[in-house]
C-alpha positions as protocol buffer text, in pm:
chain_id: "A"
residue {
  index: 1
  type: UNK
  ca { x: -717 y: -839 z: -1243 }
}
residue {
  index: 2
  type: UNK
  ca { x: -731 y: -580 z: -1512 }
}
residue {
  index: 3
  type: UNK
  ca { x: -451 y: -334 z: -1581 }
}
residue {
  index: 4
  type: UNK
  ca { x: -710 y: -57 z: -1553 }
}
residue {
  index: 5
  type: UNK
  ca { x: -785 y: -148 z: -1191 }
}
residue {
  index: 6
  type: UNK
  ca { x: -416 y: -178 z: -1118 }
}
residue {
  index: 7
  type: UNK
  ca { x: -338 y: 166 z: -1264 }
}
residue {
  index: 8
  type: UNK
  ca { x: -636 y: 321 z: -1085 }
}
residue {
  index: 9
  type: UNK
  ca { x: -539 y: 198 z: -740 }
}
residue {
  index: 10
  type: UNK
  ca { x: -160 y: 192 z: -760 }
}
residue {
  index: 11
  type: UNK
  ca { x: -40 y: 488 z: -969 }
}
residue {
  index: 12
  type: UNK
  ca { x: 151 y: 668 z: -688 }
}
residue {
  index: 13
  type: UNK
  ca { x: 343 y: 350 z: -603 }
}
residue {
  index: 14
  type: UNK
  ca { x: 408 y: 268 z: -968 }
}
residue {
  index: 15
  type: UNK
  ca { x: 531 y: 625 z: -1019 }
}
residue {
  index: 16
  type: UNK
  ca { x: 772 y: 594 z: -727 }
}
residue {
  index: 17
  type: UNK
  ca { x: 620 y: 867 z: -510 }
}
residue {
  index: 18
  type: UNK
  ca { x: 452 y: 637 z: -257 }
}
residue {
  index: 19
  type: UNK
  ca { x: 572 y: 333 z: -65 }
}
residue {
  index: 20
  type: UNK
  ca { x: 269 y: 115 z: -127 }
}
residue {
  index: 21
  type: UNK
  ca { x: -95 y: 84 z: -218 }
}
residue {
  index: 22
  type: UNK
  ca { x: -358 y: -162 z: -105 }
}
residue {
  index: 23
  type: UNK
  ca { x: -684 y: -259 z: -272 }
}
residue {
  index: 24
  type: UNK
  ca { x: -942 y: -537 z: -284 }
}
residue {
  index: 25
  type: UNK
  ca { x: -1005 y: -731 z: -599 }
}
residue {
  index: 26
  type: UNK
  ca { x: -1252 y: -1008 z: -682 }
}
residue {
  index: 27
  type: UNK
  ca { x: -1127 y: -1336 z: -828 }
}
residue {
  index: 28
  type: UNK
  ca { x: -1313 y: -1647 z: -933 }
}
residue {
  index: 29
  type: UNK
  ca { x: -1072 y: -1863 z: -736 }
}
residue {
  index: 30
  type: UNK
  ca { x: -743 y: -1853 z: -550 }
}
residue {
  index: 31
  type: UNK
  ca { x: -550 y: -2004 z: -842 }
}
residue {
  index: 32
  type: UNK
  ca { x: -664 y: -1723 z: -1072 }
}
residue {
  index: 33
  type: UNK
  ca { x: -555 y: -1467 z: -813 }
}
residue {
  index: 34
  type: UNK
  ca { x: -211 y: -1626 z: -769 }
}
residue {
  index: 35
  type: UNK
  ca { x: -159 y: -1646 z: -1147 }
}
residue {
  index: 36
  type: UNK
  ca { x: -249 y: -1278 z: -1182 }
}
residue {
  index: 37
  type: UNK
  ca { x: -12 y: -1177 z: -903 }
}
residue {
  index: 38
  type: UNK
  ca { x: 264 y: -1390 z: -1054 }
}
residue {
  index: 39
  type: UNK
  ca { x: 226 y: -1219 z: -1395 }
}
residue {
  index: 40
  type: UNK
  ca { x: 238 y: -874 z: -1234 }
}
residue {
  index: 41
  type: UNK
  ca { x: 550 y: -964 z: -1037 }
}
residue {
  index: 42
  type: UNK
  ca { x: 727 y: -1085 z: -1351 }
}
residue {
  index: 43
  type: UNK
  ca { x: 660 y: -745 z: -1510 }
}
residue {
  index: 44
  type: UNK
  ca { x: 726 y: -528 z: -1206 }
}
residue {
  index: 45
  type: UNK
  ca { x: 1004 y: -684 z: -995 }
}
residue {
  index: 46
  type: UNK
  ca { x: 1271 y: -550 z: -1230 }
}
residue {
  index: 47
  type: UNK
  ca { x: 1127 y: -201 z: -1164 }
}
residue {
  index: 48
  type: UNK
  ca { x: 1160 y: -244 z: -788 }
}
residue {
  index: 49
  type: UNK
  ca { x: 792 y: -319 z: -726 }
}
residue {
  index: 50
  type: UNK
  ca { x: 637 y: -627 z: -567 }
}
residue {
  index: 51
  type: UNK
  ca { x: 279 y: -747 z: -555 }
}
residue {
  index: 52
  type: UNK
  ca { x: 149 y: -966 z: -272 }
}
residue {
  index: 53
  type: UNK
  ca { x: -192 y: -1100 z: -185 }
}
residue {
  index: 54
  type: UNK
  ca { x: -215 y: -1024 z: 188 }
}
residue {
  index: 55
  type: UNK
  ca { x: -539 y: -1215 z: 230 }
}
residue {
  index: 56
  type: UNK
  ca { x: -783 y: -1414 z: 18 }
}
residue {
  index: 57
  type: UNK
  ca { x: -1133 y: -1466 z: 153 }
}
residue {
  index: 58
  type: UNK
  ca { x: -1475 y: -1526 z: -2 }
}
residue {
  index: 59
  type: UNK
  ca { x: -1356 y: -1464 z: -360 }
}
residue {
  index: 60
  type: UNK
  ca { x: -1185 y: -1137 z: -272 }
}
residue {
  index: 61
  type: UNK
  ca { x: -813 y: -1072 z: -238 }
}
residue {
  index: 62
  type: UNK
  ca { x: -647 y: -788 z: -51 }
}
residue {
  index: 63
  type: UNK
  ca { x: -363 y: -692 z: -288 }
}
residue {
  index: 64
  type: UNK
  ca { x: -54 y: -513 z: -157 }
}
residue {
  index: 65
  type: UNK
  ca { x: 166 y: -336 z: -414 }
}
residue {
  index: 66
  type: UNK
  ca { x: 488 y: -198 z: -269 }
}
residue {
  index: 67
  type: UNK
  ca { x: 843 y: -83 z: -323 }
}
residue {
  index: 68
  type: UNK
  ca { x: 1064 y: -292 z: -91 }
}
residue {
  index: 69
  type: UNK
  ca { x: 1339 y: -29 z: -78 }
}
residue {
  index: 70
  type: UNK
  ca { x: 1094 y: 243 z: 34 }
}
residue {
  index: 71
  type: UNK
  ca { x: 926 y: 10 z: 283 }
}
residue {
  index: 72
  type: UNK
  ca { x: 1262 y: -73 z: 437 }
}
residue {
  index: 73
  type: UNK
  ca { x: 1336 y: 298 z: 484 }
}
residue {
  index: 74
  type: UNK
  ca { x: 990 y: 365 z: 630 }
}
residue {
  index: 75
  type: UNK
  ca { x: 1003 y: 80 z: 879 }
}
residue {
  index: 76
  type: UNK
  ca { x: 1350 y: 183 z: 1000 }
}
residue {
  index: 77
  type: UNK
  ca { x: 1219 y: 515 z: 1132 }
}
residue {
  index: 78
  type: UNK
  ca { x: 1237 y: 518 z: 1512 }
}
residue {
  index: 79
  type: UNK
  ca { x: 866 y: 602 z: 1551 }
}
residue {
  index: 80
  type: UNK
  ca { x: 765 y: 321 z: 1315 }
}
residue {
  index: 81
  type: UNK
  ca { x: 989 y: 68 z: 1492 }
}
residue {
  index: 82
  type: UNK
  ca { x: 848 y: 168 z: 1829 }
}
residue {
  index: 83
  type: UNK
  ca { x: 488 y: 140 z: 1712 }
}
residue {
  index: 84
  type: UNK
  ca { x: 546 y: -200 z: 1551 }
}
residue {
  index: 85
  type: UNK
  ca { x: 720 y: -324 z: 1865 }
}
residue {
  index: 86
  type: UNK
  ca { x: 424 y: -209 z: 2079 }
}
residue {
  index: 87
  type: UNK
  ca { x: 192 y: -397 z: 1844 }
}
residue {
  index: 88
  type: UNK
  ca { x: 390 y: -720 z: 1891 }
}
residue {
  index: 89
  type: UNK
  ca { x: 601 y: -725 z: 1576 }
}
residue {
  index: 90
  type: UNK
  ca { x: 950 y: -869 z: 1589 }
}
residue {
  index: 91
  type: UNK
  ca { x: 1139 y: -639 z: 1361 }
}
residue {
  index: 92
  type: UNK
  ca { x: 1398 y: -769 z: 1123 }
}
residue {
  index: 93
  type: UNK
  ca { x: 1366 y: -756 z: 751 }
}
residue {
  index: 94
  type: UNK
  ca { x: 1054 y: -581 z: 619 }
}
residue {
  index: 95
  type: UNK
  ca { x: 946 y: -914 z: 470 }
}
residue {
  index: 96
  type: UNK
  ca { x: 925 y: -1057 z: 823 }
}
residue {
  index: 97
  type: UNK
  ca { x: 696 y: -771 z: 923 }
}
residue {
  index: 98
  type: UNK
  ca { x: 480 y: -830 z: 614 }
}
residue {
  index: 99
  type: UNK
  ca { x: 442 y: -1197 z: 713 }
}
residue {
  index: 100
  type: UNK
  ca { x: 336 y: -1090 z: 1063 }
}
residue {
  index: 101
  type: UNK
  ca { x: 89 y: -843 z: 910 }
}
residue {
  index: 102
  type: UNK
  ca { x: -54 y: -1122 z: 693 }
}
residue {
  index: 103
  type: UNK
  ca { x: -97 y: -1340 z: 1003 }
}
residue {
  index: 104
  type: UNK
  ca { x: -282 y: -1058 z: 1179 }
}
residue {
  index: 105
  type: UNK
  ca { x: -512 y: -1013 z: 879 }
}
residue {
  index: 106
  type: UNK
  ca { x: -577 y: -1387 z: 868 }
}
residue {
  index: 107
  type: UNK
  ca { x: -661 y: -1399 z: 1239 }
}
residue {
  index: 108
  type: UNK
  ca { x: -930 y: -1142 z: 1169 }
}
residue {
  index: 109
  type: UNK
  ca { x: -992 y: -1059 z: 1535 }
}
residue {
  index: 110
  type: UNK
  ca { x: -913 y: -690 z: 1499 }
}
residue {
  index: 111
  type: UNK
  ca { x: -803 y: -507 z: 1187 }
}
residue {
  index: 112
  type: UNK
  ca { x: -429 y: -426 z: 1216 }
}
residue {
  index: 113
  type: UNK
  ca { x: -437 y: -46 z: 1187 }
}
residue {
  index: 114
  type: UNK
  ca { x: -58 y: -39 z: 1189 }
}
residue {
  index: 115
  type: UNK
  ca { x: -99 y: -134 z: 823 }
}
residue {
  index: 116
  type: UNK
  ca { x: -68 y: 240 z: 759 }
}
residue {
  index: 117
  type: UNK
  ca { x: 306 y: 209 z: 825 }
}
residue {
  index: 118
  type: UNK
  ca { x: 325 y: -46 z: 542 }
}
residue {
  index: 119
  type: UNK
  ca { x: 156 y: 206 z: 311 }
}
residue {
  index: 120
  type: UNK
  ca { x: 401 y: 487 z: 383 }
}
residue {
  index: 121
  type: UNK
  ca { x: 173 y: 688 z: 611 }
}
residue {
  index: 122
  type: UNK
  ca { x: 352 y: 905 z: 870 }
}
residue {
  index: 123
  type: UNK
  ca { x: 404 y: 713 z: 1197 }
}
residue {
  index: 124
  type: UNK
  ca { x: 253 y: 999 z: 1400 }
}
residue {
  index: 125
  type: UNK
  ca { x: -69 y: 968 z: 1197 }
}
residue {
  index: 126
  type: UNK
  ca { x: -83 y: 589 z: 1230 }
}
residue {
  index: 127
  type: UNK
  ca { x: -21 y: 617 z: 1603 }
}
residue {
  index: 128
  type: UNK
  ca { x: -279 y: 898 z: 1632 }
}
residue {
  index: 129
  type: UNK
  ca { x: -538 y: 688 z: 1451 }
}
residue {
  index: 130
  type: UNK
  ca { x: -482 y: 392 z: 1683 }
}
residue {
  index: 131
  type: UNK
  ca { x: -469 y: 595 z: 2004 }
}
residue {
  index: 132
  type: UNK
  ca { x: -767 y: 817 z: 1920 }
}
residue {
  index: 133
  type: UNK
  ca { x: -978 y: 538 z: 1771 }
}
residue {
  index: 134
  type: UNK
  ca { x: -1008 y: 730 z: 1444 }
}
residue {
  index: 135
  type: UNK
  ca { x: -1148 y: 1042 z: 1616 }
}
residue {
  index: 136
  type: UNK
  ca { x: -1008 y: 1391 z: 1662 }
}
residue {
  index: 137
  type: UNK
  ca { x: -810 y: 1405 z: 1338 }
}
residue {
  index: 138
  type: UNK
  ca { x: -706 y: 1733 z: 1172 }
}
residue {
  index: 139
  type: UNK
  ca { x: -799 y: 1637 z: 817 }
}
residue {
  index: 140
  type: UNK
  ca { x: -868 y: 1332 z: 606 }
}
residue {
  index: 141
  type: UNK
  ca { x: -758 y: 1227 z: 259 }
}
residue {
  index: 142
  type: UNK
  ca { x: -568 y: 912 z: 180 }
}
residue {
  index: 143
  type: UNK
  ca { x: -546 y: 864 z: 558 }
}
residue {
  index: 144
  type: UNK
  ca { x: -661 y: 1045 z: 872 }
}
residue {
  index: 145
  type: UNK
  ca { x: -407 y: 1308 z: 975 }
}
residue {
  index: 146
  type: UNK
  ca { x: -312 y: 1378 z: 1335 }
}
residue {
  index: 147
  type: UNK
  ca { x: 22 y: 1548 z: 1266 }
}
residue {
  index: 148
  type: UNK
  ca { x: 121 y: 1792 z: 991 }
}
residue {
  index: 149
  type: UNK
  ca { x: -205 y: 1863 z: 807 }
}
residue {
  index: 150
  type: UNK
  ca { x: -52 y: 2103 z: 553 }
}
residue {
  index: 151
  type: UNK
  ca { x: 212 y: 1854 z: 447 }
}
residue {
  index: 152
  type: UNK
  ca { x: -47 y: 1577 z: 429 }
}
residue {
  index: 153
  type: UNK
  ca { x: -275 y: 1789 z: 207 }
}
residue {
  index: 154
  type: UNK
  ca { x: 16 y: 1850 z: -31 }
}
residue {
  index: 155
  type: UNK
  ca { x: 84 y: 1476 z: -40 }
}
residue {
  index: 156
  type: UNK
  ca { x: -283 y: 1397 z: -104 }
}
residue {
  index: 157
  type: UNK
  ca { x: -286 y: 1643 z: -395 }
}
residue {
  index: 158
  type: UNK
  ca { x: 34 y: 1494 z: -538 }
}
residue {
  index: 159
  type: UNK
  ca { x: -112 y: 1142 z: -523 }
}
residue {
  index: 160
  type: UNK
  ca { x: -438 y: 1259 z: -682 }
}
residue {
  index: 161
  type: UNK
  ca { x: -258 y: 1443 z: -963 }
}
residue {
  index: 162
  type: UNK
  ca { x: -42 y: 1136 z: -1030 }
}
residue {
  index: 163
  type: UNK
  ca { x: -343 y: 904 z: -1037 }
}
residue {
  index: 164
  type: UNK
  ca { x: -540 y: 1131 z: -1269 }
}
residue {
  index: 165
  type: UNK
  ca { x: -246 y: 1163 z: -1510 }
}
residue {
  index: 166
  type: UNK
  ca { x: -186 y: 789 z: -1518 }
}
residue {
  index: 167
  type: UNK
  ca { x: -553 y: 707 z: -1568 }
}
residue {
  index: 168
  type: UNK
  ca { x: -570 y: 961 z: -1851 }
}
residue {
  index: 169
  type: UNK
  ca { x: -268 y: 808 z: -2025 }
}
residue {
  index: 170
  type: UNK
  ca { x: -416 y: 464 z: -1985 }
}
residue {
  index: 171
  type: UNK
  ca { x: -754 y: 581 z: -2121 }
}
residue {
  index: 172
  type: UNK
  ca { x: -580 y: 732 z: -2425 }
}
residue {
  index: 173
  type: UNK
  ca { x: -473 y: 386 z: -2525 }
}
residue {
  index: 174
  type: UNK
  ca { x: -144 y: 340 z: -2346 }
}
residue {
  index: 175
  type: UNK
  ca { x: -238 y: -7 z: -2222 }
}
residue {
  index: 176
  type: UNK
  ca { x: 112 y: -58 z: -2086 }
}
residue {
  index: 177
  type: UNK
  ca { x: 82 y: 249 z: -1863 }
}
residue {
  index: 178
  type: UNK
  ca { x: 114 y: 48 z: -1547 }
}
residue {
  index: 179
  type: UNK
  ca { x: 434 y: -120 z: -1655 }
}
residue {
  index: 180
  type: UNK
  ca { x: 629 y: 117 z: -1877 }
}
residue {
  index: 181
  type: UNK
  ca { x: 571 y: 477 z: -1774 }
}
residue {
  index: 182
  type: UNK
  ca { x: 748 y: 447 z: -1442 }
}
residue {
  index: 183
  type: UNK
  ca { x: 1118 y: 393 z: -1459 }
}
residue {
  index: 184
  type: UNK
  ca { x: 1208 y: 469 z: -1096 }
}
């Protein structure tokens, strides 16, 4: 996985303004994917960031980049706990919830839309998406919004500005942009 792809898809998480990002990436084989994830974790764990392959199928990995401390805070919100409980999660440590999410992705019966909670989306928007079957939303950006549209639009703009700035730095030759620029 190239650093360019990583910076493109994960800038808000790397910058510390978002809980997590998720993206798909092609790999020749599972060993290559695991080696790439291992190298990223060596560089990023000391900055409070973890990288996990949530699923590997048909040469494509679903890569989850997250800040464990932020995820823990997000999943402790009453609305998030309630939604996860309704969806069959046994809450404990966030890592336990991630393992359950991975199992749901592997089962492949129905996409686990509660994944939005793992990405830092507002619980009311995740719940609204599930309950309304992705219809009747107020606005759309990084996610479909059912709650506070004005706040969500501000957040979308902040994520976009962050991503554009990080991509620009990377394009100017700062090849370590994904690992050094963010000290949070």
